[in-house]
Each structure stands twice: as C-alpha cells, then as structure tokens.
All heavy atoms as a GROMACS GRO file, in nm:
protein
  583
    1MET      N    1   6.094   0.197  -2.017
    1MET     CA    2   5.985   0.125  -2.079
    1MET      C    3   6.051   0.030  -2.183
    1MET      O    4   6.134   0.065  -2.263
    1MET     CB    5   5.885   0.215  -2.148
    1MET     CG    6   5.773   0.148  -2.213
    1MET     SD    7   5.653   0.255  -2.287
    1MET     CE    8   5.552   0.305  -2.149
    2LYS      N    9   6.002  -0.094  -2.182
    2LYS     CA   10   6.052  -0.197  -2.272
    2LYS      C   11   6.008  -0.166  -2.419
    2LYS      O   12   5.896  -0.124  -2.442
    2LYS     CB   13   5.988  -0.331  -2.232
    2LYS     CG   14   6.023  -0.448  -2.325
    2LYS     CD   15   5.948  -0.573  -2.276
    2LYS     CE   16   5.926  -0.660  -2.391
    2LYS     NZ   17   5.837  -0.770  -2.360
    3ASN      N   18   6.099  -0.184  -2.510
    3ASN     CA   19   6.071  -0.168  -2.653
    3ASN      C   20   5.970  -0.275  -2.695
    3ASN      O   21   6.002  -0.393  -2.695
    3ASN     CB   22   6.200  -0.176  -2.735
    3ASN     CG   23   6.185  -0.152  -2.881
    3ASN    OD1   24   6.080  -0.181  -2.936
    3ASN    ND2   25   6.291  -0.111  -2.946
    4ILE      N   26   5.853  -0.238  -2.738
    4ILE     CA   27   5.746  -0.330  -2.772
    4ILE      C   28   5.783  -0.418  -2.888
    4ILE      O   29   5.730  -0.529  -2.904
    4ILE     CB   30   5.618  -0.255  -2.794
    4ILE    CG1   31   5.496  -0.350  -2.795
    4ILE    CG2   32   5.620  -0.178  -2.927
    4ILE    CD1   33   5.474  -0.425  -2.665
    5PHE      N   34   5.875  -0.371  -2.972
    5PHE     CA   35   5.925  -0.457  -3.085
    5PHE      C   36   5.986  -0.585  -3.039
    5PHE      O   37   5.981  -0.688  -3.110
    5PHE     CB   38   6.020  -0.382  -3.173
    5PHE     CG   39   5.958  -0.273  -3.257
    5PHE    CD1   40   6.043  -0.170  -3.308
    5PHE    CD2   41   5.825  -0.254  -3.280
    5PHE    CE1   42   5.989  -0.063  -3.385
    5PHE    CE2   43   5.770  -0.151  -3.349
    5PHE     CZ   44   5.856  -0.055  -3.407
    6SER      N   45   6.044  -0.585  -2.923
    6SER     CA   46   6.102  -0.710  -2.863
    6SER      C   47   6.005  -0.818  -2.839
    6SER      O   48   6.037  -0.933  -2.819
    6SER     CB   49   6.186  -0.684  -2.742
    6SER     OG   50   6.106  -0.640  -2.637
    7SER      N   51   5.873  -0.783  -2.832
    7SER     CA   52   5.768  -0.891  -2.810
    7SER      C   53   5.720  -0.949  -2.940
    7SER      O   54   5.635  -1.041  -2.940
    7SER     CB   55   5.649  -0.829  -2.735
    7SER     OG   56   5.592  -0.726  -2.807
    8LEU      N   57   5.772  -0.901  -3.052
    8LEU     CA   58   5.732  -0.954  -3.183
    8LEU      C   59   5.820  -1.072  -3.218
    8LEU      O   60   5.930  -1.088  -3.170
    8LEU     CB   61   5.751  -0.846  -3.288
    8LEU     CG   62   5.662  -0.718  -3.274
    8LEU    CD1   63   5.704  -0.613  -3.370
    8LEU    CD2   64   5.515  -0.755  -3.297
    9PRO      N   65   5.772  -1.162  -3.304
    9PRO     CA   66   5.852  -1.274  -3.348
    9PRO      C   67   5.983  -1.224  -3.416
    9PRO      O   68   5.990  -1.119  -3.470
    9PRO     CB   69   5.764  -1.345  -3.448
    9PRO     CG   70   5.626  -1.305  -3.425
    9PRO     CD   71   5.638  -1.164  -3.368
   10ASP      N   72   6.079  -1.312  -3.409
   10ASP     CA   73   6.214  -1.274  -3.471
   10ASP      C   74   6.205  -1.228  -3.614
   10ASP      O   75   6.273  -1.138  -3.655
   10ASP     CB   76   6.311  -1.391  -3.456
   10ASP     CG   77   6.350  -1.418  -3.314
   10ASP    OD1   78   6.341  -1.327  -3.231
   10ASP    OD2   79   6.402  -1.532  -3.285
   11PHE      N   80   6.121  -1.295  -3.693
   11PHE     CA   81   6.118  -1.255  -3.839
   11PHE      C   82   6.070  -1.115  -3.860
   11PHE      O   83   6.115  -1.047  -3.949
   11PHE     CB   84   6.035  -1.360  -3.921
   11PHE     CG   85   5.890  -1.340  -3.910
   11PHE    CD1   86   5.817  -1.273  -4.001
   11PHE    CD2   87   5.815  -1.399  -3.809
   11PHE    CE1   88   5.684  -1.256  -3.993
   11PHE    CE2   89   5.682  -1.392  -3.798
   11PHE     CZ   90   5.613  -1.314  -3.892
   12LEU      N   91   5.983  -1.068  -3.773
   12LEU     CA   92   5.938  -0.931  -3.781
   12LEU      C   93   6.037  -0.835  -3.724
   12LEU      O   94   6.059  -0.725  -3.781
   12LEU     CB   95   5.803  -0.908  -3.706
   12LEU     CG   96   5.684  -0.961  -3.779
   12LEU    CD1   97   5.554  -0.939  -3.695
   12LEU    CD2   98   5.661  -0.894  -3.917
   13GLN      N   99   6.104  -0.872  -3.616
   13GLN     CA  100   6.210  -0.789  -3.559
   13GLN      C  101   6.323  -0.770  -3.664
   13GLN      O  102   6.373  -0.659  -3.682
   13GLN     CB  103   6.265  -0.849  -3.437
   13GLN     CG  104   6.175  -0.847  -3.317
   13GLN     CD  105   6.234  -0.900  -3.191
   13GLN    OE1  106   6.343  -0.865  -3.150
   13GLN    NE2  107   6.164  -0.998  -3.130
   14ASN      N  108   6.358  -0.879  -3.733
   14ASN     CA  109   6.463  -0.874  -3.839
   14ASN      C  110   6.417  -0.786  -3.949
   14ASN      O  111   6.497  -0.704  -3.999
   14ASN     CB  112   6.496  -1.012  -3.887
   14ASN     CG  113   6.568  -1.094  -3.783
   14ASN    OD1  114   6.633  -1.036  -3.693
   14ASN    ND2  115   6.558  -1.226  -3.794
   15ALA      N  116   6.293  -0.798  -3.998
   15ALA     CA  117   6.246  -0.720  -4.104
   15ALA      C  118   6.241  -0.568  -4.068
   15ALA      O  119   6.278  -0.481  -4.148
   15ALA     CB  120   6.100  -0.760  -4.145
   16LEU      N  121   6.201  -0.538  -3.943
   16LEU     CA  122   6.206  -0.397  -3.899
   16LEU      C  123   6.348  -0.342  -3.903
   16LEU      O  124   6.375  -0.233  -3.950
   16LEU     CB  125   6.144  -0.388  -3.760
   16LEU     CG  126   5.991  -0.408  -3.757
   16LEU    CD1  127   5.949  -0.418  -3.609
   16LEU    CD2  128   5.917  -0.292  -3.827
   17ARG      N  129   6.441  -0.420  -3.849
   17ARG     CA  130   6.581  -0.380  -3.842
   17ARG      C  131   6.632  -0.352  -3.979
   17ARG      O  132   6.708  -0.255  -4.008
   17ARG     CB  133   6.670  -0.477  -3.769
   17ARG     CG  134   6.681  -0.456  -3.620
   17ARG     CD  135   6.789  -0.538  -3.558
   17ARG     NE  136   6.769  -0.677  -3.575
   17ARG     CZ  137   6.692  -0.753  -3.496
   17ARG    NH1  138   6.630  -0.697  -3.397
   17ARG    NH2  139   6.684  -0.884  -3.514
   18GLN      N  140   6.600  -0.444  -4.075
   18GLN     CA  141   6.647  -0.427  -4.218
   18GLN      C  142   6.599  -0.297  -4.276
   18GLN      O  143   6.664  -0.242  -4.368
   18GLN     CB  144   6.609  -0.547  -4.300
   18GLN     CG  145   6.682  -0.671  -4.268
   18GLN     CD  146   6.630  -0.792  -4.349
   18GLN    OE1  147   6.541  -0.782  -4.431
   18GLN    NE2  148   6.692  -0.903  -4.321
   19GLN      N  149   6.483  -0.245  -4.231
   19GLN     CA  150   6.423  -0.125  -4.276
   19GLN      C  151   6.470  -0.006  -4.196
   19GLN      O  152   6.432   0.105  -4.224
   19GLN     CB  153   6.272  -0.131  -4.278
   19GLN     CG  154   6.211  -0.232  -4.370
   19GLN     CD  155   6.248  -0.205  -4.512
   19GLN    OE1  156   6.231  -0.088  -4.561
   19GLN    NE2  157   6.298  -0.307  -4.588
   20GLY      N  158   6.560  -0.028  -4.104
   20GLY     CA  159   6.615   0.076  -4.020
   20GLY      C  160   6.516   0.123  -3.910
   20GLY      O  161   6.531   0.234  -3.853
   21ILE      N  162   6.418   0.040  -3.878
   21ILE     CA  163   6.317   0.076  -3.776
   21ILE      C  164   6.354  -0.002  -3.644
   21ILE      O  165   6.342  -0.124  -3.640
   21ILE     CB  166   6.176   0.036  -3.816
   21ILE    CG1  167   6.140   0.104  -3.951
   21ILE    CG2  168   6.075   0.070  -3.715
   21ILE    CD1  169   6.012   0.052  -4.018
   22THR      N  170   6.410   0.071  -3.550
   22THR     CA  171   6.452   0.009  -3.430
   22THR      C  172   6.380   0.048  -3.302
   22THR      O  173   6.380  -0.016  -3.206
   22THR     CB  174   6.607   0.035  -3.407
   22THR    OG1  175   6.626   0.177  -3.403
   22THR    CG2  176   6.690  -0.032  -3.522
   23GLU      N  177   6.323   0.170  -3.310
   23GLU     CA  178   6.249   0.222  -3.196
   23GLU      C  179   6.101   0.248  -3.238
   23GLU      O  180   6.074   0.313  -3.341
   23GLU     CB  181   6.314   0.351  -3.148
   23GLU     CG  182   6.449   0.340  -3.091
   23GLU     CD  183   6.449   0.261  -2.961
   23GLU    OE1  184   6.358   0.282  -2.879
   23GLU    OE2  185   6.547   0.189  -2.940
   24PRO      N  186   6.009   0.198  -3.154
   24PRO     CA  187   5.870   0.223  -3.191
   24PRO      C  188   5.829   0.371  -3.159
   24PRO      O  189   5.885   0.435  -3.073
   24PRO     CB  190   5.792   0.135  -3.093
   24PRO     CG  191   5.884   0.111  -2.980
   24PRO     CD  192   6.025   0.113  -3.034
   25THR      N  193   5.740   0.419  -3.242
   25THR     CA  194   5.685   0.551  -3.222
   25THR      C  195   5.588   0.541  -3.100
   25THR      O  196   5.551   0.429  -3.058
   25THR     CB  197   5.607   0.603  -3.343
   25THR    OG1  198   5.490   0.515  -3.365
   25THR    CG2  199   5.693   0.604  -3.463
   26PRO      N  200   5.548   0.653  -3.044
   26PRO     CA  201   5.455   0.647  -2.925
   26PRO      C  202   5.332   0.573  -2.953
   26PRO      O  203   5.284   0.494  -2.873
   26PRO     CB  204   5.434   0.793  -2.893
   26PRO     CG  205   5.560   0.862  -2.935
   26PRO     CD  206   5.600   0.788  -3.062
   27VAL      N  207   5.269   0.593  -3.068
   27VAL     CA  208   5.140   0.520  -3.100
   27VAL      C  209   5.172   0.368  -3.110
   27VAL      O  210   5.085   0.286  -3.070
   27VAL     CB  211   5.071   0.577  -3.227
   27VAL    CG1  212   5.150   0.549  -3.353
   27VAL    CG2  213   4.933   0.527  -3.231
   28GLN      N  214   5.282   0.331  -3.172
   28GLN     CA  215   5.316   0.190  -3.178
   28GLN      C  216   5.342   0.130  -3.042
   28GLN      O  217   5.294   0.023  -3.008
   28GLN     CB  218   5.441   0.171  -3.270
   28GLN     CG  219   5.418   0.203  -3.413
   28GLN     CD  220   5.542   0.220  -3.498
   28GLN    OE1  221   5.651   0.227  -3.438
   28GLN    NE2  222   5.528   0.231  -3.622
   29GLN      N  223   5.413   0.198  -2.957
   29GLN     CA  224   5.447   0.154  -2.822
   29GLN      C  225   5.316   0.126  -2.741
   29GLN      O  226   5.309   0.032  -2.668
   29GLN     CB  227   5.533   0.256  -2.748
   29GLN     CG  228   5.585   0.213  -2.616
   29GLN     CD  229   5.685   0.100  -2.625
   29GLN    OE1  230   5.764   0.085  -2.717
   29GLN    NE2  231   5.680   0.012  -2.523
   30LYS      N  232   5.214   0.214  -2.762
   30LYS     CA  233   5.095   0.203  -2.686
   30LYS      C  234   4.996   0.100  -2.750
   30LYS      O  235   4.915   0.044  -2.676
   30LYS     CB  236   5.026   0.334  -2.669
   30LYS     CG  237   5.103   0.434  -2.585
   30LYS     CD  238   5.043   0.567  -2.575
   30LYS     CE  239   5.128   0.662  -2.495
   30LYS     NZ  240   5.075   0.802  -2.501
   31ALA      N  241   4.995   0.088  -2.882
   31ALA     CA  242   4.890   0.009  -2.947
   31ALA      C  243   4.927  -0.138  -2.974
   31ALA      O  244   4.838  -0.221  -2.972
   31ALA     CB  245   4.854   0.077  -3.081
   32ILE      N  246   5.050  -0.167  -2.990
   32ILE     CA  247   5.084  -0.307  -3.034
   32ILE      C  248   5.056  -0.410  -2.925
   32ILE      O  249   4.999  -0.512  -2.956
   32ILE     CB  250   5.239  -0.312  -3.076
   32ILE    CG1  251   5.255  -0.233  -3.208
   32ILE    CG2  252   5.285  -0.453  -3.091
   32ILE    CD1  253   5.391  -0.218  -3.256
   33ALA      N  254   5.088  -0.381  -2.803
   33ALA     CA  255   5.066  -0.481  -2.697
   33ALA      C  256   4.917  -0.524  -2.679
   33ALA      O  257   4.884  -0.641  -2.684
   33ALA     CB  258   5.127  -0.432  -2.562
   34PRO      N  259   4.827  -0.425  -2.667
   34PRO     CA  260   4.686  -0.468  -2.657
   34PRO      C  261   4.639  -0.534  -2.784
   34PRO      O  262   4.559  -0.633  -2.780
   34PRO     CB  263   4.608  -0.337  -2.635
   34PRO     CG  264   4.700  -0.227  -2.648
   34PRO     CD  265   4.845  -0.284  -2.645
   35ALA      N  266   4.687  -0.497  -2.898
   35ALA     CA  267   4.649  -0.562  -3.025
   35ALA      C  268   4.695  -0.704  -3.030
   35ALA      O  269   4.627  -0.795  -3.073
   35ALA     CB  270   4.696  -0.485  -3.146
   36LEU      N  271   4.821  -0.724  -2.983
   36LEU     CA  272   4.873  -0.864  -2.976
   36LEU      C  273   4.793  -0.952  -2.878
   36LEU      O  274   4.783  -1.069  -2.899
   36LEU     CB  275   5.019  -0.862  -2.928
   36LEU     CG  276   5.124  -0.815  -3.028
   36LEU    CD1  277   5.258  -0.801  -2.963
   36LEU    CD2  278   5.130  -0.910  -3.149
   37ASP      N  279   4.735  -0.885  -2.778
   37ASP     CA  280   4.651  -0.960  -2.684
   37ASP      C  281   4.509  -0.984  -2.739
   37ASP      O  282   4.428  -1.046  -2.669
   37ASP     CB  283   4.637  -0.880  -2.553
   37ASP     CG  284   4.767  -0.885  -2.469
   37ASP    OD1  285   4.850  -0.970  -2.496
   37ASP    OD2  286   4.786  -0.790  -2.389
   38GLY      N  287   4.480  -0.940  -2.856
   38GLY     CA  288   4.354  -0.960  -2.921
   38GLY      C  289   4.246  -0.854  -2.881
   38GLY      O  290   4.128  -0.875  -2.909
   39ARG      N  291   4.292  -0.750  -2.817
   39ARG     CA  292   4.194  -0.641  -2.777
   39ARG      C  293   4.182  -0.540  -2.888
   39ARG      O  294   4.266  -0.526  -2.975
   39ARG     CB  295   4.253  -0.573  -2.650
   39ARG     CG  296   4.255  -0.676  -2.532
   39ARG     CD  297   4.278  -0.618  -2.396
   39ARG     NE  298   4.334  -0.490  -2.386
   39ARG     CZ  299   4.452  -0.462  -2.332
   39ARG    NH1  300   4.529  -0.566  -2.285
   39ARG    NH2  301   4.498  -0.347  -2.315
   40ASP      N  302   4.068  -0.477  -2.891
   40ASP     CA  303   4.037  -0.370  -2.986
   40ASP      C  304   4.123  -0.250  -2.947
   40ASP      O  305   4.145  -0.221  -2.830
   40ASP     CB  306   3.894  -0.333  -2.989
   40ASP     CG  307   3.805  -0.435  -3.043
   40ASP    OD1  308   3.853  -0.528  -3.121
   40ASP    OD2  309   3.684  -0.438  -3.014
   41VAL      N  310   4.170  -0.179  -3.052
   41VAL     CA  311   4.251  -0.056  -3.026
   41VAL      C  312   4.190   0.054  -3.112
   41VAL      O  313   4.170   0.036  -3.232
   41VAL     CB  314   4.398  -0.083  -3.064
   41VAL    CG1  315   4.482   0.045  -3.046
   41VAL    CG2  316   4.456  -0.192  -2.977
   42LEU      N  317   4.177   0.164  -3.054
   42LEU     CA  318   4.133   0.289  -3.123
   42LEU      C  319   4.250   0.389  -3.099
   42LEU      O  320   4.276   0.427  -2.982
   42LEU     CB  321   4.000   0.339  -3.070
   42LEU     CG  322   3.958   0.472  -3.128
   42LEU    CD1  323   3.932   0.462  -3.280
   42LEU    CD2  324   3.826   0.525  -3.062
   43ALA      N  325   4.316   0.433  -3.208
   43ALA     CA  326   4.426   0.519  -3.189
   43ALA      C  327   4.414   0.631  -3.294
   43ALA      O  328   4.382   0.606  -3.408
   43ALA     CB  329   4.558   0.446  -3.207
   44THR      N  330   4.442   0.753  -3.251
   44THR     CA  331   4.451   0.867  -3.337
   44THR      C  332   4.591   0.929  -3.324
   44THR      O  333   4.643   0.943  -3.214
   44THR     CB  334   4.341   0.968  -3.313
   44THR    OG1  335   4.354   1.012  -3.184
   44THR    CG2  336   4.206   0.911  -3.338
   45ALA      N  337   4.647   0.970  -3.437
   45ALA     CA  338   4.777   1.035  -3.430
   45ALA      C  339   4.802   1.102  -3.565
   45ALA      O  340   4.730   1.070  -3.663
   45ALA     CB  341   4.889   0.929  -3.405
   46GLN      N  342   4.892   1.192  -3.564
   46GLN     CA  343   4.918   1.271  -3.690
   46GLN      C  344   4.968   1.177  -3.799
   46GLN      O  345   5.021   1.062  -3.771
   46GLN     CB  346   5.040   1.368  -3.660
   46GLN     CG  347   5.005   1.479  -3.566
   46GLN     CD  348   4.951   1.603  -3.634
   46GLN    OE1  349   4.977   1.620  -3.756
   46GLN    NE2  350   4.885   1.686  -3.562
   47THR      N  351   4.959   1.219  -3.922
   47THR     CA  352   5.010   1.145  -4.035
   47THR      C  353   5.160   1.126  -4.019
   47THR      O  354   5.231   1.215  -3.970
   47THR     CB  355   4.983   1.227  -4.167
   47THR    OG1  356   4.844   1.238  -4.179
   47THR    CG2  357   5.039   1.152  -4.290
   48GLY      N  358   5.207   1.006  -4.051
   48GLY     CA  359   5.351   0.976  -4.040
   48GLY      C  360   5.400   0.930  -3.908
   48GLY      O  361   5.523   0.926  -3.887
   49THR      N  362   5.309   0.897  -3.815
   49THR     CA  363   5.355   0.860  -3.680
   49THR      C  364   5.357   0.707  -3.658
   49THR      O  365   5.386   0.664  -3.553
   49THR     CB  366   5.266   0.929  -3.574
   49THR    OG1  367   5.130   0.878  -3.598
   49THR    CG2  368   5.273   1.075  -3.577
   50GLY      N  369   5.331   0.628  -3.767
   50GLY     CA  370   5.345   0.489  -3.751
   50GLY      C  371   5.219   0.412  -3.720
   50GLY      O  372   5.224   0.298  -3.676
   51LYS      N  373   5.103   0.472  -3.747
   51LYS     CA  374   4.975   0.400  -3.714
   51LYS      C  375   4.959   0.276  -3.797
   51LYS      O  376   4.911   0.172  -3.743
   51LYS     CB  377   4.855   0.494  -3.741
   51LYS     CG  378   4.844   0.616  -3.647
   51LYS     CD  379   4.725   0.699  -3.675
   51LYS     CE  380   4.722   0.755  -3.814
   51LYS     NZ  381   4.817   0.851  -3.851
   52THR      N  382   5.001   0.277  -3.923
   52THR     CA  383   4.982   0.159  -4.008
   52THR      C  384   5.059   0.042  -3.952
   52THR      O  385   4.999  -0.069  -3.940
   52THR     CB  386   5.033   0.190  -4.150
   52THR    OG1  387   4.951   0.300  -4.201
   52THR    CG2  388   5.009   0.069  -4.242
   53LEU      N  389   5.180   0.064  -3.916
   53LEU     CA  390   5.262  -0.058  -3.851
   53LEU      C  391   5.197  -0.095  -3.718
   53LEU      O  392   5.208  -0.211  -3.681
   53LEU     CB  393   5.404  -0.018  -3.835
   53LEU     CG  394   5.496  -0.038  -3.959
   53LEU    CD1  395   5.638   0.001  -3.921
   53LEU    CD2  396   5.489  -0.176  -4.006
   54ALA      N  397   5.142   0.003  -3.651
   54ALA     CA  398   5.085  -0.028  -3.516
   54ALA      C  399   4.969  -0.133  -3.525
   54ALA      O  400   4.948  -0.212  -3.434
   54ALA     CB  401   5.033   0.102  -3.450
   55PHE      N  402   4.901  -0.134  -3.638
   55PHE     CA  403   4.798  -0.239  -3.657
   55PHE      C  404   4.837  -0.348  -3.742
   55PHE      O  405   4.794  -0.466  -3.724
   55PHE     CB  406   4.660  -0.176  -3.702
   55PHE     CG  407   4.648  -0.145  -3.850
   55PHE    CD1  408   4.619  -0.245  -3.939
   55PHE    CD2  409   4.663  -0.017  -3.898
   55PHE    CE1  410   4.604  -0.222  -4.074
   55PHE    CE2  411   4.650   0.011  -4.032
   55PHE     CZ  412   4.621  -0.092  -4.123
   56LEU      N  413   4.931  -0.325  -3.836
   56LEU     CA  414   4.977  -0.435  -3.925
   56LEU      C  415   5.065  -0.536  -3.855
   56LEU      O  416   5.054  -0.656  -3.883
   56LEU     CB  417   5.051  -0.374  -4.046
   56LEU     CG  418   4.960  -0.319  -4.155
   56LEU    CD1  419   5.046  -0.268  -4.273
   56LEU    CD2  420   4.863  -0.425  -4.208
   57LEU      N  421   5.153  -0.492  -3.776
   57LEU     CA  422   5.243  -0.586  -3.707
   57LEU      C  423   5.164  -0.691  -3.623
   57LEU      O  424   5.194  -0.812  -3.636
   57LEU     CB  425   5.352  -0.516  -3.619
   57LEU     CG  426   5.449  -0.432  -3.701
   57LEU    CD1  427   5.534  -0.345  -3.609
   57LEU    CD2  428   5.537  -0.522  -3.787
   58PRO      N  429   5.072  -0.650  -3.538
   58PRO     CA  430   4.995  -0.746  -3.466
   58PRO      C  431   4.910  -0.838  -3.558
   58PRO      O  432   4.889  -0.959  -3.533
   58PRO     CB  433   4.902  -0.672  -3.374
   58PRO     CG  434   4.977  -0.542  -3.350
   58PRO     CD  435   5.043  -0.517  -3.484
   59LEU      N  436   4.864  -0.776  -3.668
   59LEU     CA  437   4.786  -0.859  -3.763
   59LEU      C  438   4.867  -0.965  -3.827
   59LEU      O  439   4.825  -1.084  -3.841
   59LEU     CB  440   4.729  -0.764  -3.871
   59LEU     CG  441   4.646  -0.831  -3.983
   59LEU    CD1  442   4.528  -0.908  -3.926
   59LEU    CD2  443   4.610  -0.734  -4.093
   60VAL      N  444   4.994  -0.932  -3.869
   60VAL     CA  445   5.083  -1.031  -3.920
   60VAL      C  446   5.109  -1.145  -3.822
   60VAL      O  447   5.108  -1.259  -3.860
   60VAL     CB  448   5.218  -0.966  -3.970
   60VAL    CG1  449   5.320  -1.068  -4.005
   60VAL    CG2  450   5.192  -0.873  -4.090
   61VAL      N  451   5.128  -1.109  -3.699
   61VAL     CA  452   5.152  -1.213  -3.597
   61VAL      C  453   5.029  -1.302  -3.592
   61VAL      O  454   5.044  -1.423  -3.589
   61VAL     CB  455   5.182  -1.147  -3.457
   61VAL    CG1  456   5.188  -1.254  -3.349
   61VAL    CG2  457   5.315  -1.072  -3.462
   62HIS      N  458   4.911  -1.247  -3.585
   62HIS     CA  459   4.787  -1.321  -3.572
   62HIS      C  460   4.769  -1.414  -3.689
   62HIS      O  461   4.736  -1.538  -3.676
   62HIS     CB  462   4.669  -1.236  -3.553
   62HIS     CG  463   4.539  -1.306  -3.555
   62HIS    ND1  464   4.493  -1.370  -3.436
   62HIS    CD2  465   4.440  -1.329  -3.643
   62HIS    CE1  466   4.385  -1.431  -3.459
   62HIS    NE2  467   4.345  -1.405  -3.587
   63LEU      N  468   4.796  -1.363  -3.814
   63LEU     CA  469   4.779  -1.446  -3.934
   63LEU      C  470   4.884  -1.561  -3.943
   63LEU      O  471   4.857  -1.668  -3.988
   63LEU     CB  472   4.780  -1.359  -4.057
   63LEU     CG  473   4.660  -1.268  -4.074
   63LEU    CD1  474   4.677  -1.181  -4.194
   63LEU    CD2  475   4.532  -1.348  -4.085
   64GLN      N  476   5.002  -1.531  -3.893
   64GLN     CA  477   5.107  -1.634  -3.891
   64GLN      C  478   5.067  -1.744  -3.799
   64GLN      O  479   5.087  -1.863  -3.827
   64GLN     CB  480   5.245  -1.572  -3.858
   64GLN     CG  481   5.354  -1.672  -3.876
   64GLN     CD  482   5.458  -1.671  -3.764
   64GLN    OE1  483   5.436  -1.606  -3.662
   64GLN    NE2  484   5.567  -1.738  -3.788
   65GLU      N  485   5.009  -1.714  -3.684
   65GLU     CA  486   4.970  -1.814  -3.582
   65GLU      C  487   4.841  -1.881  -3.623
   65GLU      O  488   4.812  -1.987  -3.573
   65GLU     CB  489   4.957  -1.743  -3.447
   65GLU     CG  490   5.088  -1.693  -3.391
   65GLU     CD  491   5.069  -1.613  -3.264
   65GLU    OE1  492   4.955  -1.581  -3.227
   65GLU    OE2  493   5.173  -1.577  -3.203
   66ASN      N  494   4.763  -1.820  -3.714
   66ASN     CA  495   4.634  -1.875  -3.753
   66ASN      C  496   4.625  -1.866  -3.904
   66ASN      O  497   4.543  -1.785  -3.960
   66ASN     CB  498   4.520  -1.791  -3.690
   66ASN     CG  499   4.527  -1.791  -3.540
   66ASN    OD1  500   4.488  -1.886  -3.472
   66ASN    ND2  501   4.583  -1.683  -3.486
   67PRO      N  502   4.698  -1.951  -3.984
   67PRO     CA  503   4.709  -1.936  -4.126
   67PRO      C  504   4.575  -1.964  -4.200
   67PRO      O  505   4.556  -1.923  -4.310
   67PRO     CB  506   4.816  -2.035  -4.164
   67PRO     CG  507   4.824  -2.125  -4.046
   67PRO     CD  508   4.787  -2.051  -3.930
   68GLN      N  509   4.479  -2.023  -4.130
   68GLN     CA  510   4.353  -2.053  -4.196
   68GLN      C  511   4.261  -1.929  -4.195
   68GLN      O  512   4.158  -1.928  -4.263
   68GLN     CB  513   4.280  -2.171  -4.125
   68GLN     CG  514   4.223  -2.140  -3.984
   68GLN     CD  515   4.322  -2.128  -3.868
   68GLN    OE1  516   4.447  -2.142  -3.889
   68GLN    NE2  517   4.276  -2.093  -3.753
   69GLN      N  518   4.294  -1.824  -4.115
   69GLN     CA  519   4.214  -1.705  -4.113
   69GLN      C  520   4.260  -1.603  -4.217
   69GLN      O  521   4.361  -1.613  -4.276
   69GLN     CB  522   4.223  -1.649  -3.968
   69GLN     CG  523   4.160  -1.738  -3.870
   69GLN     CD  524   4.153  -1.669  -3.734
   69GLN    OE1  525   4.202  -1.560  -3.713
   69GLN    NE2  526   4.078  -1.741  -3.644
   70ASN      N  527   4.169  -1.512  -4.237
   70ASN     CA  528   4.200  -1.398  -4.337
   70ASN      C  529   4.184  -1.266  -4.264
   70ASN      O  530   4.132  -1.257  -4.149
   70ASN     CB  531   4.090  -1.408  -4.450
   70ASN     CG  532   4.102  -1.527  -4.526
   70ASN    OD1  533   4.208  -1.562  -4.579
   70ASN    ND2  534   3.995  -1.613  -4.536
   71ALA      N  535   4.222  -1.166  -4.338
   71ALA     CA  536   4.203  -1.026  -4.287
   71ALA      C  537   4.153  -0.939  -4.401
   71ALA      O  538   4.194  -0.962  -4.515
   71ALA     CB  539   4.337  -0.976  -4.231
   72LEU      N  540   4.071  -0.845  -4.368
   72LEU     CA  541   4.029  -0.747  -4.466
   72LEU      C  542   4.052  -0.604  -4.407
   72LEU      O  543   4.008  -0.578  -4.293
   72LEU     CB  544   3.880  -0.761  -4.498
   72LEU     CG  545   3.813  -0.657  -4.584
   72LEU    CD1  546   3.872  -0.656  -4.722
   72LEU    CD2  547   3.661  -0.676  -4.586
   73ILE      N  548   4.124  -0.525  -4.474
   73ILE     CA  549   4.156  -0.392  -4.424
   73ILE      C  550   4.075  -0.292  -4.513
   73ILE      O  551   4.094  -0.291  -4.634
   73ILE     CB  552   4.308  -0.364  -4.431
   73ILE    CG1  553   4.380  -0.463  -4.339
   73ILE    CG2  554   4.333  -0.216  -4.389
   73ILE    CD1  555   4.527  -0.463  -4.356
   74LEU      N  556   3.994  -0.214  -4.451
   74LEU     CA  557   3.920  -0.108  -4.521
   74LEU      C  558   3.979   0.024  -4.482
   74LEU      O  559   3.991   0.052  -4.360
   74LEU     CB  560   3.776  -0.111  -4.482
   74LEU     CG  561   3.699  -0.242  -4.513
   74LEU    CD1  562   3.556  -0.235  -4.457
   74LEU    CD2  563   3.693  -0.273  -4.659
   75SER      N  564   4.013   0.098  -4.582
   75SER     CA  565   4.075   0.227  -4.550
   75SER      C  566   4.005   0.337  -4.628
   75SER      O  567   3.979   0.324  -4.751
   75SER     CB  568   4.223   0.221  -4.592
   75SER     OG  569   4.284   0.347  -4.578
   76PRO      N  570   3.966   0.443  -4.558
   76PRO     CA  571   3.899   0.555  -4.630
   76PRO      C  572   3.992   0.621  -4.730
   76PRO      O  573   4.112   0.622  -4.706
   76PRO     CB  574   3.854   0.652  -4.520
   76PRO     CG  575   3.948   0.618  -4.408
   76PRO     CD  576   3.981   0.474  -4.423
   77THR      N  577   3.935   0.675  -4.835
   77THR     CA  578   4.017   0.744  -4.934
   77THR      C  579   4.027   0.894  -4.901
   77THR      O  580   3.951   0.945  -4.830
   77THR     CB  581   3.960   0.720  -5.075
   77THR    OG1  582   3.827   0.771  -5.076
   77THR    CG2  583   3.970   0.577  -5.115
   0.00000   0.00000   0.00000
C-alpha cells in the first residue's frame, strides 16, 4: 500500500519528516485520501493513534490551496 504522506505537498512531507513522522498510522492511512478529495470522514480510534493529524493535514492542504477560506475546529472537552 502506498504511503499516503507521499500525496501531501512537499512542505508538509518535510515538516512531518522533521518531526520524525515517516509512516502514517492506520487511521491516517485510511482517512487522509478521502479528506483530500473533499469527502466527509468519520473515524474512531484509540487515543494517540494520529486522528488529529488525519484531519489537520488535509485541512492545511485545503487552506493553502484556498487562502480566502477559513476553518473552525470544535473539540469537546
């Protein structure tokens, strides 16, 4: 299976590498591609499995391509 990180822009791939993140977690591998395609994604996984990056990486790509748009992230406490 292709590493989904390779479909991200170079600046994100470089940032991930600088943080020592080279392999996506299972939730990232499954969620990033449909999110990049603009589809809704519903994912559940244990704490610490990379869910935050699974939605943030496609969001950063979208905002970089559409700088006039905004994002609001609501997170339960």
